[in-house]
Each structure stands twice: as structure tokens, then as C-alpha cells.
ROKEKOL-996519 format. One line per field, with one value per residue: chain; x, y, z of N, C-alpha, C in turn; residue in one letter; residue number from 1. Coordinates in nm, 2 decimals, decimal comma, padded with zeros to 4 digits. Last residue first. Layout:
// residues N
unit = A / ...
n_X = X / ...
n_Y = Y / ...
n_Z = Z / ...
ca_X = X / ...
ca_Y = Y / ...
ca_Z = Z / ...
c_X = X / ...
c_Y = Y / ...
c_Z = Z / ...
code = A / ...
pos = NUM / ...
***
This chain:
// residues 106
unit = A / A / A / A / A / A / A / A / A / A / A / A / A / A / A / A / A / A / A / A / A / A / A / A / A / A / A / A / A / A / A / A / A / A / A / A / A / A / A / A / A / A / A / A / A / A / A / A / A / A / A / A / A / A / A / A / A / A / A / A / A / A / A / A / A / A / A / A / A / A / A / A / A / A / A / A / A / A / A / A / A / A / A / A / A / A / A / A / A / A / A / A / A / A / A / A / A / A / A / A / A / A / A / A / A / A
n_X = 10,70 / 10,84 / 11,07 / 11,12 / 11,46 / 11,79 / 12,12 / 12,36 / 12,37 / 12,47 / 12,74 / 12,82 / 12,79 / 12,98 / 13,22 / 13,22 / 13,02 / 12,79 / 12,72 / 12,67 / 12,41 / 12,20 / 11,91 / 11,60 / 11,53 / 11,27 / 11,13 / 11,02 / 10,98 / 11,23 / 11,46 / 11,71 / 11,69 / 11,45 / 11,22 / 10,91 / 10,86 / 10,80 / 11,02 / 11,15 / 11,13 / 10,78 / 10,67 / 10,45 / 10,44 / 10,43 / 10,33 / 10,28 / 10,33 / 10,44 / 10,58 / 10,87 / 10,97 / 11,20 / 11,27 / 11,58 / 11,85 / 11,99 / 12,15 / 12,08 / 12,03 / 11,79 / 11,64 / 11,78 / 11,85 / 11,87 / 11,94 / 11,74 / 11,61 / 11,41 / 11,36 / 11,59 / 11,85 / 11,97 / 12,10 / 11,97 / 11,84 / 11,65 / 11,48 / 11,39 / 11,25 / 11,06 / 10,92 / 10,82 / 10,65 / 10,46 / 10,35 / 10,23 / 10,04 / 09,87 / 09,78 / 09,64 / 09,45 / 09,30 / 09,20 / 09,03 / 08,85 / 08,74 / 08,63 / 08,43 / 08,26 / 08,18 / 08,04 / 07,83 / 07,76 / 07,64
n_Y = 10,04 / 10,27 / 10,32 / 10,26 / 10,13 / 10,22 / 10,18 / 10,23 / 10,05 / 09,82 / 09,90 / 09,90 / 09,63 / 09,53 / 09,64 / 09,51 / 09,21 / 09,06 / 08,94 / 09,14 / 09,23 / 08,99 / 09,05 / 08,92 / 08,86 / 08,86 / 08,74 / 09,00 / 09,20 / 09,43 / 09,60 / 09,54 / 09,74 / 09,73 / 09,47 / 09,44 / 09,14 / 08,90 / 08,80 / 08,64 / 08,59 / 08,55 / 08,65 / 08,90 / 09,09 / 09,45 / 09,70 / 09,71 / 09,54 / 09,41 / 09,21 / 09,41 / 09,62 / 09,75 / 09,94 / 09,88 / 09,86 / 09,58 / 09,36 / 09,08 / 08,81 / 08,72 / 08,74 / 09,02 / 09,11 / 09,41 / 09,61 / 09,89 / 10,15 / 10,13 / 09,81 / 09,56 / 09,32 / 09,01 / 08,84 / 08,67 / 08,85 / 08,94 / 08,71 / 08,70 / 08,94 / 08,92 / 08,69 / 08,79 / 09,00 / 08,86 / 08,70 / 08,89 / 09,00 / 08,77 / 08,75 / 09,00 / 08,97 / 08,75 / 08,87 / 09,07 / 08,90 / 08,78 / 09,00 / 09,08 / 08,86 / 08,88 / 09,12 / 09,07 / 08,71 / 08,51
n_Z = 06,58 / 06,36 / 06,22 / 05,95 / 05,96 / 05,86 / 05,80 / 05,93 / 06,14 / 06,01 / 05,97 / 06,24 / 06,31 / 06,14 / 06,24 / 06,50 / 06,48 / 06,70 / 06,93 / 07,12 / 07,05 / 06,90 / 06,70 / 06,59 / 06,25 / 06,00 / 05,70 / 05,47 / 05,19 / 05,07 / 05,04 / 05,15 / 05,36 / 05,49 / 05,50 / 05,67 / 05,86 / 06,10 / 06,36 / 06,64 / 06,90 / 06,85 / 06,60 / 06,47 / 06,19 / 06,18 / 06,25 / 06,51 / 06,82 / 07,11 / 07,24 / 07,29 / 07,05 / 06,85 / 06,57 / 06,39 / 06,16 / 05,98 / 05,76 / 05,55 / 05,52 / 05,43 / 05,66 / 05,85 / 06,18 / 06,38 / 06,66 / 06,77 / 06,80 / 07,09 / 07,25 / 07,38 / 07,34 / 07,47 / 07,65 / 07,82 / 07,98 / 07,80 / 07,79 / 08,05 / 08,07 / 07,87 / 07,96 / 08,20 / 08,12 / 07,97 / 08,17 / 08,33 / 08,15 / 08,12 / 08,39 / 08,41 / 08,21 / 08,31 / 08,54 / 08,43 / 08,30 / 08,53 / 08,66 / 08,48 / 08,48 / 08,75 / 08,74 / 08,56 / 08,55 / 08,29
ca_X = 10,71 / 10,71 / 11,07 / 11,05 / 11,32 / 11,68 / 11,99 / 12,33 / 12,34 / 12,33 / 12,65 / 12,82 / 12,71 / 12,84 / 13,18 / 13,20 / 13,15 / 12,82 / 12,73 / 12,79 / 12,53 / 12,27 / 12,05 / 11,67 / 11,54 / 11,39 / 11,15 / 11,09 / 10,92 / 11,15 / 11,33 / 11,67 / 11,81 / 11,48 / 11,37 / 10,99 / 10,84 / 10,79 / 10,90 / 11,15 / 11,24 / 10,89 / 10,68 / 10,54 / 10,38 / 10,50 / 10,37 / 10,18 / 10,36 / 10,38 / 10,43 / 10,80 / 10,91 / 11,15 / 11,22 / 11,44 / 11,80 / 11,94 / 12,15 / 12,09 / 12,16 / 11,89 / 11,68 / 11,67 / 11,91 / 11,80 / 11,98 / 11,80 / 11,74 / 11,45 / 11,34 / 11,46 / 11,80 / 11,90 / 12,18 / 12,04 / 11,95 / 11,76 / 11,55 / 11,47 / 11,36 / 11,16 / 10,98 / 10,90 / 10,77 / 10,55 / 10,42 / 10,33 / 10,15 / 09,95 / 09,85 / 09,75 / 09,55 / 09,37 / 09,29 / 09,14 / 08,93 / 08,80 / 08,74 / 08,54 / 08,33 / 08,25 / 08,16 / 07,94 / 07,74 / 07,75
ca_Y = 09,90 / 10,23 / 10,35 / 10,38 / 10,13 / 10,22 / 10,14 / 10,30 / 10,19 / 09,83 / 09,87 / 10,03 / 09,73 / 09,49 / 09,67 / 09,66 / 09,28 / 09,14 / 08,85 / 09,06 / 09,31 / 09,04 / 09,02 / 09,01 / 08,81 / 08,92 / 08,72 / 08,88 / 09,16 / 09,31 / 09,64 / 09,47 / 09,72 / 09,85 / 09,50 / 09,49 / 09,28 / 08,92 / 08,86 / 08,65 / 08,67 / 08,55 / 08,51 / 08,86 / 08,97 / 09,32 / 09,68 / 09,77 / 09,56 / 09,53 / 09,20 / 09,28 / 09,63 / 09,62 / 09,94 / 09,89 / 09,90 / 09,72 / 09,41 / 09,23 / 08,85 / 08,74 / 08,61 / 08,95 / 09,06 / 09,28 / 09,56 / 09,76 / 10,13 / 10,19 / 09,95 / 09,60 / 09,45 / 09,08 / 08,94 / 08,61 / 08,77 / 09,03 / 08,76 / 08,59 / 08,91 / 09,03 / 08,69 / 08,67 / 09,03 / 08,97 / 08,64 / 08,80 / 09,08 / 08,83 / 08,64 / 08,97 / 09,08 / 08,74 / 08,76 / 09,11 / 08,99 / 08,70 / 08,92 / 09,17 / 08,90 / 08,76 / 09,11 / 09,17 / 08,85 / 08,55
ca_Z = 06,61 / 06,42 / 06,36 / 05,98 / 05,91 / 05,96 / 05,75 / 05,80 / 06,17 / 06,05 / 05,86 / 06,16 / 06,38 / 06,12 / 06,11 / 06,49 / 06,47 / 06,58 / 06,82 / 07,13 / 07,02 / 07,02 / 06,71 / 06,68 / 06,39 / 06,06 / 05,85 / 05,51 / 05,32 / 05,06 / 05,00 / 05,03 / 05,28 / 05,42 / 05,51 / 05,55 / 05,83 / 05,95 / 06,31 / 06,50 / 06,87 / 06,95 / 06,63 / 06,57 / 06,25 / 06,16 / 06,11 / 06,42 / 06,67 / 07,05 / 07,24 / 07,31 / 07,18 / 06,89 / 06,70 / 06,40 / 06,29 / 05,99 / 05,89 / 05,57 / 05,58 / 05,33 / 05,61 / 05,77 / 06,05 / 06,34 / 06,53 / 06,80 / 06,74 / 06,97 / 07,24 / 07,32 / 07,38 / 07,37 / 07,58 / 07,71 / 08,04 / 07,84 / 07,67 / 07,99 / 08,16 / 07,86 / 07,82 / 08,20 / 08,21 / 07,91 / 08,05 / 08,39 / 08,21 / 08,01 / 08,33 / 08,50 / 08,20 / 08,18 / 08,55 / 08,51 / 08,22 / 08,42 / 08,72 / 08,51 / 08,36 / 08,71 / 08,83 / 08,52 / 08,60 / 08,37
c_X = 10,61 / 10,73 / 10,94 / 11,03 / 11,25 / 11,55 / 11,89 / 12,19 / 12,31 / 12,28 / 12,50 / 12,73 / 12,70 / 12,75 / 13,03 / 13,16 / 13,12 / 12,95 / 12,77 / 12,82 / 12,66 / 12,39 / 12,11 / 11,82 / 11,63 / 11,40 / 11,28 / 11,09 / 10,97 / 11,09 / 11,24 / 11,54 / 11,78 / 11,60 / 11,40 / 11,13 / 10,92 / 10,77 / 10,91 / 11,02 / 11,26 / 11,00 / 10,80 / 10,54 / 10,48 / 10,41 / 10,43 / 10,21 / 10,25 / 10,42 / 10,36 / 10,65 / 10,83 / 11,10 / 11,16 / 11,40 / 11,65 / 11,89 / 12,09 / 12,07 / 12,17 / 12,03 / 11,78 / 11,73 / 11,79 / 11,87 / 11,92 / 11,84 / 11,81 / 11,59 / 11,37 / 11,45 / 11,67 / 11,85 / 12,11 / 12,11 / 12,03 / 11,87 / 11,67 / 11,55 / 11,45 / 11,28 / 11,09 / 10,98 / 10,87 / 10,67 / 10,51 / 10,41 / 10,26 / 10,06 / 09,94 / 09,84 / 09,67 / 09,48 / 09,37 / 09,25 / 09,05 / 08,89 / 08,81 / 08,66 / 08,45 / 08,33 / 08,24 / 08,06 / 07,86 / 07,74
c_Y = 09,81 / 10,08 / 10,31 / 10,41 / 10,25 / 10,20 / 10,14 / 10,28 / 10,27 / 09,97 / 09,88 / 10,01 / 09,86 / 09,59 / 09,64 / 09,70 / 09,43 / 09,20 / 08,92 / 08,97 / 09,23 / 09,12 / 09,07 / 08,96 / 08,91 / 08,87 / 08,79 / 08,86 / 09,02 / 09,27 / 09,52 / 09,51 / 09,66 / 09,84 / 09,62 / 09,52 / 09,32 / 09,07 / 08,88 / 08,72 / 08,69 / 08,64 / 08,50 / 08,71 / 08,91 / 09,21 / 09,54 / 09,73 / 09,61 / 09,54 / 09,32 / 09,29 / 09,49 / 09,63 / 09,81 / 09,92 / 09,92 / 09,74 / 09,55 / 09,27 / 09,00 / 08,79 / 08,61 / 08,82 / 08,99 / 09,24 / 09,43 / 09,70 / 10,00 / 10,15 / 10,00 / 09,75 / 09,47 / 09,21 / 09,02 / 08,71 / 08,70 / 08,95 / 08,86 / 08,64 / 08,80 / 09,00 / 08,80 / 08,67 / 08,91 / 08,99 / 08,74 / 08,74 / 09,00 / 08,92 / 08,70 / 08,86 / 09,05 / 08,85 / 08,74 / 09,00 / 09,04 / 08,78 / 08,83 / 09,09 / 08,99 / 08,79 / 08,99 / 09,16 / 08,94 / 08,69
c_Z = 06,54 / 06,45 / 06,43 / 06,13 / 05,96 / 05,89 / 05,87 / 05,75 / 06,04 / 06,08 / 05,90 / 06,04 / 06,30 / 06,19 / 06,08 / 06,35 / 06,47 / 06,59 / 06,69 / 07,01 / 07,02 / 06,98 / 06,85 / 06,70 / 06,47 / 06,21 / 05,89 / 05,66 / 05,35 / 05,19 / 04,97 / 04,97 / 05,15 / 05,33 / 05,43 / 05,58 / 05,71 / 05,93 / 06,16 / 06,46 / 06,72 / 06,92 / 06,73 / 06,59 / 06,34 / 06,23 / 06,08 / 06,28 / 06,59 / 06,91 / 07,18 / 07,32 / 07,19 / 07,03 / 06,74 / 06,54 / 06,28 / 06,13 / 05,89 / 05,71 / 05,60 / 05,38 / 05,50 / 05,72 / 05,98 / 06,21 / 06,50 / 06,66 / 06,79 / 06,93 / 07,10 / 07,32 / 07,32 / 07,43 / 07,48 / 07,62 / 07,93 / 07,90 / 07,70 / 07,87 / 08,10 / 07,95 / 07,82 / 08,07 / 08,21 / 07,99 / 07,99 / 08,27 / 08,26 / 08,05 / 08,21 / 08,44 / 08,29 / 08,16 / 08,42 / 08,52 / 08,30 / 08,34 / 08,62 / 08,57 / 08,39 / 08,58 / 08,79 / 08,61 / 08,56 / 08,42
code = P / V / G / N / D / H / H / R / R / A / E / L / R / Q / D / P / T / L / D / D / D / R / M / L / R / V / A / T / V / H / D / G / V / P / C / R / Q / V / R / V / L / G / L / R / I / A / K / F / S / V / M / P / I / W / T / T / M / F / L / H / G / D / R / C / R / V / I / V / D / R / G / F / R / Y / G / Q / Q / R / S / T / R / R / V / R / V / V / V / A / G / L / I / V / L / A / L / L / Y / I / L / F / Q / T / L / P / S / M
pos = 106 / 105 / 104 / 103 / 102 / 101 / 100 / 99 / 98 / 97 / 96 / 95 / 94 / 93 / 92 / 91 / 90 / 89 / 88 / 87 / 86 / 85 / 84 / 83 / 82 / 81 / 80 / 79 / 78 / 77 / 76 / 75 / 74 / 73 / 72 / 71 / 70 / 69 / 68 / 67 / 66 / 65 / 64 / 63 / 62 / 61 / 60 / 59 / 58 / 57 / 56 / 55 / 54 / 53 / 52 / 51 / 50 / 49 / 48 / 47 / 46 / 45 / 44 / 43 / 42 / 41 / 40 / 39 / 38 / 37 / 36 / 35 / 34 / 33 / 32 / 31 / 30 / 29 / 28 / 27 / 26 / 25 / 24 / 23 / 22 / 21 / 20 / 19 / 18 / 17 / 16 / 15 / 14 / 13 / 12 / 11 / 10 / 9 / 8 / 7 / 6 / 5 / 4 / 3 / 2 / 1
***
């Protein structure tokens, strides 16, 4: 395979990946989910805390769409956490989540 063909294949793969990322972000935002720093997540045990959530980027967690496996700072355990919509939380739940932050690394 020529270097030009390899380059074009890699370029096409990057374009497809970029299109998928844009589509996932757009769909998720339309459904009311936020991304970036200080978003609220809930672990399987029900603990609420804030974390950094950047689609398709993770250094400390295993990604599974809107669910990922990471450490819960509230219960000090590794578990599945899911992204929460602000509209699905009460003011007290949002306040509780703000009391607990993970280390901020996505």
C-alpha cells in the first residue's frame, strides 16, 4: 500500500470519527445533558458528585456512552456512573453533588 493510500485511509478514519463525536454531542445536548467540567453524575449506589465529562476523552475511566466506570469519591469505590441531566435533579441533590468532586481529570 502506498504512503498516499495509507494517509487517505487515516484521514477518512479521522473524518468519520469526528462526525460520530459531533453527532453524539449534538444528540446528547438536545436530550439535556451537559459536558465539560463540573457536571453531575450518579454512581450505581446512588451517590451524586461532580466530575469532568468530555465525550470520547478519558484518562481515568472506561467509557460506555453516557455511562462509564470510575472511582466514586463519595463511597470511595469503583463503580459505573451515569451522566445526569440538571432538570432531573432537585436543588438539594444539586447541592449535595457540589459537595463532592473527583480529581477533575477526564
